[in-house]
N, C-alpha and C positions, 0 to 999 in steps of 0.2 A: 624358141625365141620368136616373137612376133615380127611381122614385116616392118612395123613402125620402129621397133627396137633395132632391127637390122639397119634401117635407114639412118639412124643417128649414131652409128659407130664413130663417125668423124668428129661429132660435136659434143655429145653428152659427157659430162665430167666422169661418170661412172665407167664409161667406155674408154676414156683416156687412161683412167686408173687401171682398167683391165688390160689395156695394151702394155702399160708399164709392167704390170705383174707378169704378163705373158713373156716379155723380153727377159725379165729377171729370172723367171722360171726356166726359160730356155738356156740362159747362161749358166745357171746352177747345174742343170742336167748336163750341160756341155763339159763340165769338169769330171763327170763320172768315168769316162775312159781312163783318165789319169789314175783315179783311185783304184780301178780294176787292175790296171797294169802293175801298180805298186803293191797290191794286196798280197799277203803271205799265203792265203788259202786259194783253192781252186775257184773256177768260175761259178759253179753252183753254190758253193758255200758262201762266196762273196755275195751272190744274189740273195741268199737267205738272210745274211746279216744286214744287208741293205734295207730290207723291209722290216725285219724283226726289230732292229734297233730304232728304226724310224717311228715305231709305235710309241716310243717314250715321249718325244715332244708332241706328237699328235694327240696322244691320250691326255697329257697334261693340259693342252690347249682346249680339248673338248670339255674337261672338268671346269676350266675357267669360264667357258661360254655358258655352260649349264643349260638353262631353259632357252637361251638365245640360239642354241644349236638347231633350231627349227623343228619341223615335224619328225616324229619317230616312225619307224616302220611298224605297220599294224597287221598286215597279212603275210602269209607265207610267200606270196609272190613278191612282196616288197623286200623281204630278206634275200630272196633268190636274186633279185635285180641288183642289190647292193653287193652281193658276193661275186657276181659275174665278172665285173671289171677286175677284181683281184685275181681270179683264175686266169683271165687273159693276160694281165700284167705279169704274173708268175711265168707264163710261157714266153712272153716277150723278153723278160730279163734273163731267163735261162738261155734262150737262143742267142741274145745279144752278147752276153758275157762269154758264151762258148765260142762264138764266131771270132771274138778278139784273139782267142788262143789258137785258132785254126787257120786264120788267113791274116793278111797284112792289116794293120790298123786302118790304112787308107781305104781298103776295100770294105772292111766291116763298117766303118763310119759312114761311108758313102751309101752303101746298099741299105743299111738300117734306116737311113734318113730318106728313103723313098716312100715312107709312110704317107706323105701328102698326096702322092699319086693315087694310092689305094683309097684314102679318105675321100678324095674328090670323085673317083669313079664309083665307089659304093654309094656315096651320097646322091650322086646323079641317077644311078640305076635303080636304087631301092627307096630313096626318100624324096625323089623329085626335087632335089636341091638345085637352085638356079646357079649356073656356072657361066659367067660372062666371058667373052673373048679376051677382054683385058686381063681377067684373072688367069686364064689359061696362058696368056703371054707371060705374065709375071711368074707363074709356076715354072714354065719352061726356062725362063731366064735364070731363076733361082737354082733350078736343078743343074743347068749348064755351069753356073758359078760353083756349085759343089764339086762338079767333075773337074773344073779348072783348079780349084783349091786342092784337090787330092792328087794332082799331077797329070791330068788329062786322061783320055780314054785308054792310053797304054798302061795305066795303073791297074786295069783289070787283069793284065797278064801276070801280075806279081803275086797273086794270092792263090790259095788252095781252092779248087772249084767247090768242094763240099762245104768249106767254110763260107764261101761266097753265098752258096745256096741257103745256109743257115741264117746268114745276115738278112737275106730277103724274107725268110720266114719271120724273123724278128720284126721286120717292117710291117708285115701283114698283121701280126699280133698287136703291134703298137697302134696301127690304124684302127683296129677293132676296139682297143682300149679307149682311144680318143672319142670314137663314136658312142661307146657305151657310157662314158662319163658325161658327154654332152647331153645325152638323153636323160640321165639321172639328175643333172644339175637343175633342171626345171622343177624338180619335186623335193629334193633334199638339200640341206646346207652343205657347204664345202667340207667342213670338218667331219660331219657325219659320213659323207661319202669316203673321205680319205681314211677314216678310222676303220670302216668295214672293208674297204678294198685292200688296204695295207695288211690288215690282220689276215684276211683270207689269202692274200698273196704269199704271206709267210707260211701259212698252213700248206698251201699247194706246192711251194718250192722246197720245203724241208725234206720230203721223201727223196727228191732228186739229189739233194746235197748228201743225204745219208747213204744213198745207193751208189753214187758215182765218185765221191770224194774220199780220199784216204785221211785227210785232215780237215776238220770242220772248225776247230778253235784256233784263232791266231796265237802264235807262240810268244810274241813280244809286245811291248807297249807300242812300238811303231806299227805293228800289224793291226792292233786294235784301233790306233789312230786312223788308219786308212779306212777301215770299215765304218767307224763312227763318222768320219768325214763324209763318206759315201751316203750313209743313212741320213745324217742331219742336214747336210748341205744339198746334195743332189736329189735325194728323195723327198724328205719331209719339207724342205724349203722349196725345191723346184716343183714338185708335183702339186703341193697345195696352191702355189701361185698360179699354176696352169689350170687347175680345177676351178679356181675362182674366176679366171679370165674366160673360161668356156661358158659361164653364165651370161656373158655379155657380147661375146664375139662368135662368129660362125666357126664351126669346127674345121671347115676346109681352110679358112684363113689362118686359124690358130695353128694348125699343123704345118702350114707353110712357114710361118714365122719361126717355128722351132728349127728350121734349117740353120738358124744362128748357132746351133749346137756345134757343128763341125768347125765353125769359125772360132768359137771360144776354145774348143779342144786344141786347135792348131796353135793359138796364142799361149795356152797353158803348157802345151808340150814344148814350145820354144823357151818359156820361162823356167820350167821345172825339170824338163828332160833333155834340155840342150838340143832340141830338134829345130834346126834353122827354118825360118820363114823366108822363102825366096820370092822373087817377083811374081811367079805364077800363083803362089798362095795369096799374096796381097791382092792381085787382080781378081782372083776367085772370090775372095771375101767381099770385095767391092761389088762384084756382079750379083752375089747373093743378096746383099742389101738393096741393090737396085731392083731386083726381082720382087722383093718384099714390098717395097714402096709402090711399085706398079700394081701388084696384086691388091694392095690395100685400096687403091683408087678404083679397082674393079669390083 
């Protein structure tokens, strides 16, 4: 994205639409822990169905767009670049889903949402991305809000150490996915990127499901409803919205805004799983939003 495009994030209509898409995408993905917790199959199988079933709406939409789907890959390097985000996404989903089963949901959600830290650091070290002090302040405030939301620093003592480590690995992979998608979005259309990355993610994650899960197929209509909801709402809806937004918004800011995910997860857990939202959770959500607003001005 050019410097001129970056400077107009606040005013251009396309960037306002991108910000709305980013928030909606973050909210959609925020519901994914609920679907994972309610799934009848294990974490790897759930990850496979998440991307495999998401191919249905993505493929249909690609057919509708037809020639409007932008340039096609022409060289072997183009195909490799389109497959790469899918491989990274497969590892992210496998680690994220596994961490939910190995440690507390608070730890898994908090640690997996450290991706903005890694995105900012990698962007600064390897891509010479500008990072203002105001953005760093907003980032720190947002991360502090996530910690408050999840019960404070003492929440780190409630989870399994290995599970916590896997959640951090998931954050690393998700940061790589955001950066890879951000680089691709300047060359290919959103739907083409999503079609290739989702299909390749399904291919990469299936061997893990086959090797580590005793049951791959959901046994009931309820079980299928959970994986379809995860695929259609959290992946197809959420990821497409985020990929669209990355064409107009800096990757570091985009990953920061996705800290809305734990806020959405807490609200849905209260509504659907009867997990109460106490004063600390409400304060944490407000701090996250404040951090996002400060970072946007940075």
